[in-house]
C-alpha positions in Angstrom: -19.7 10.4 -8.8 -18.0 13.1 -10.8 -18.2 13.4 -14.5 -18.0 10.1 -16.5 -14.3 10.7 -17.2 -13.4 11.1 -13.5 -13.2 8.3 -11.0 -13.9 8.8 -7.3 -11.1 7.3 -5.2 -11.0 6.3 -1.5 -7.8 6.3 0.5 -7.2 3.8 3.4 -4.4 3.2 5.9 -4.0 0.0 7.8 -1.4 -0.9 10.5 0.0 -4.4 10.4 1.4 -5.3 13.8 3.0 -8.6 12.7 6.4 -9.3 11.1 6.7 -10.6 7.5 8.1 -14.1 8.4 10.4 -14.1 5.4 13.9 -12.9 4.6 12.8 -9.3 5.2 11.4 -10.1 8.7 14.0 -7.6 10.2 12.1 -4.7 8.6 9.6 -4.9 11.4 5.8 -4.1 11.4 4.3 -2.2 8.5 1.7 0.4 7.5 -0.3 -0.3 4.3 -1.8 2.5 2.2 -4.5 1.7 -0.3 -6.2 3.7 -3.1 -9.5 2.1 -4.0 -12.4 2.9 -6.2 -15.9 3.4 -4.7 -16.7 -0.4 -4.8 -13.5 -1.3 -3.0 -11.3 -2.5 -5.9 -7.7 -1.6 -4.9 -6.1 0.5 -7.6 -2.7 1.1 -5.9 -1.0 0.1 -2.6 2.1 1.1 -0.8 3.8 -0.6 2.2 6.0 1.2 4.7 8.1 -0.7 7.3 9.3 0.2 10.8 13.1 -0.4 10.3 15.0 2.6 11.8 17.8 2.8 9.2 17.3 3.1 5.5 14.2 3.3 3.3 11.9 0.3 3.5 9.0 1.5 1.5 7.6 -0.7 -1.3 6.2 1.4 -4.0 3.6 0.5 -6.6 4.5 -1.2 -9.9 3.3 1.4 -12.4 2.3 -1.3 -14.9 -0.4 -2.8 -12.7 -0.6 -0.5 -9.7 0.3 -3.1 -7.1 3.4 -3.7 -5.0 5.9 -6.1 -6.5 
């Protein structure tokens, strides 16, 4: 652990090889990125999808740090 004012963060990446099964199913499979603290609590996450055209990245909601 760093100083008491600093938080150690861990970054994880996970491939999801299944489709969403909702109205955004055509986006394809996804890769999820997580920022967690040292005990595994997710602080932020980001999803990136396979669709070839356009940008299909869901970014964190800054108010809570999770995807909306």
